[in-house]
Structures are given as structure tokens and as C-alpha cells.
N, C-alpha and C positions, 0 to 999 in steps of 0.2 A: 677187265672192268674199266669203264670209262669214268673219269672224274667229272668231266663236263663235255658238252657238245658245242662246237663252234657254230653259231647261227650265221646265216648269210649276211646279216647286218654286221655282226662282229668281224667276219672275214673282210668285208669292205672297209671297216674301221681300221683293222690291222694293216691292210695294204696301204691305206692312206697314211697311217702313222709311220710305216716303213719308208714311204716316199719322203715324208718330212725329215726322217733320219738319214736320208740319202742311201737307202737300202733298196736293192733290186729284188723283187719277188721272183723266186725260182722254183715255186712249188710244181712238182710233176703231177700228172693225172693220178698216178698211184698214191702219192702222198695226199692228194685231195680226198681220194676215196677212203684213205685210212685216217683222215682227220688231222693232217699235219699242215702247218703253214711254214714255208722256208724262205729265208731272205739271204742275199749275198751282199757282203760289205766290200765294196771295191777299195776302200781306203786301207783296210787291214787284211784284205784277201781271205776272209773267213765266212763261214755260213752260220746262221742262227736259225734254229727250228723251234717252233711252238707246237706242242703235242696236246691233243684233247685229254690225255691222261693227266695233265697238269705239270708235265716236265717241260723245261726249257734248256736247250743245249747250244753250245758254240762248238763248231768243228773247225779245226786249224790244221793246215798242212805242216808236217814236221819233217826234219831231215835237212840235208845240205841244200840250200837255195830253194827250199820248198818242193823238192822232188821226192820226198819220202811219203809216208803213209798219213792218213787222216787221223787225228786224235779228237775225240769228243769230250767236252767238259760240261758237266752239269752245272747249271747256274742257279738252281733252286736254293732258297735259304735252308739252313740246317738247324735241327734241334739236337742237343746233346742230352742223352738219357742215362742217368746213373745205372750201372750194371754191377754193383757190388765192388769187391776189392780183389786184388791179386794176392799171391802168396806172401808178398812183403807188406801188405796193408795199404798199398797205393790204390786210390779209387780208379775204377775202370768205367768207361762210357761207351755207349752205342751211338752211332750217328743216324739220325732219321731225316730224310728229305721232307720238306714242307711242299706239298703239291699246291700249285696256284691255279686259280680260276683264270678265265680268259683275260679279264681286265688287269688282274695282278701280273699276268705274264707280259702284257704290253708295257706296264710300268717297269718291270724288271729288265725287259729287253732294252728300253730306252736308257736306263742307268748303266747297264753292262756295255752297251755300244759306246756310250760316252766315256766310260772308264777305260775301256780297252783302246780307244783311239788316243787317249792321253798318254798311254804307255810309251 
């Protein structure tokens, strides 16, 4: 089930925003068909992907000197939902991802790129 559909105008705006953030667009033909927009950040050596489903992820190479596997981190905001208490009476929570529309994903992309580069 798709959360939103990226229009051609939005794709152009996303690619322009990526260029302003000094990101290289690396979307493959398969990703375009599936409704994904992917960028590569040369500064931090990681990928950012925007999905039509509303998710946004950062993929980072892990391991010694970046020779390991890729790890994907979800960058969507979260809501904590109360889920009763445990046997000791401590409150328990479920975590729910907030799915973002296209323009919300672009805003989150910009803030995450800036924050990760400051690290």
C-alpha cells in the first residue's frame, strides 16, 4: 500500500534539493519503477533513500575501514504509544513510525544530512 506517489514535478524538485545539499542522485531504473529516489553523500559516504511509502532511510557501510556490510537506519519520526504495564508495574510502550509525505521527506532529508555531517 503506497502512502503517496511522487509526481514528476516532485522528483525534479527532490533532485534539485539534493544538488543544493551536494548529494548525487543515484536512483536506478528499478528504484524509479518502484517509486524510490536515492542520493549518495560523498562527504559522509552514505546513501539516503526516499520511498513512496513514506519512509526515509540512511544506509551506511559498517565494519573495518568501511569494508563491511550496509546498515540501513530509518530516519522517520517516532510516536511512543502506551501499551499497558509489565509485571512490575513499569509502563510499556510501542514505537510507531510516522510516515511522511514527499515534502516532509525532503525537509527531513535536509535536516538529517546536515546533522550527520556535523558528527
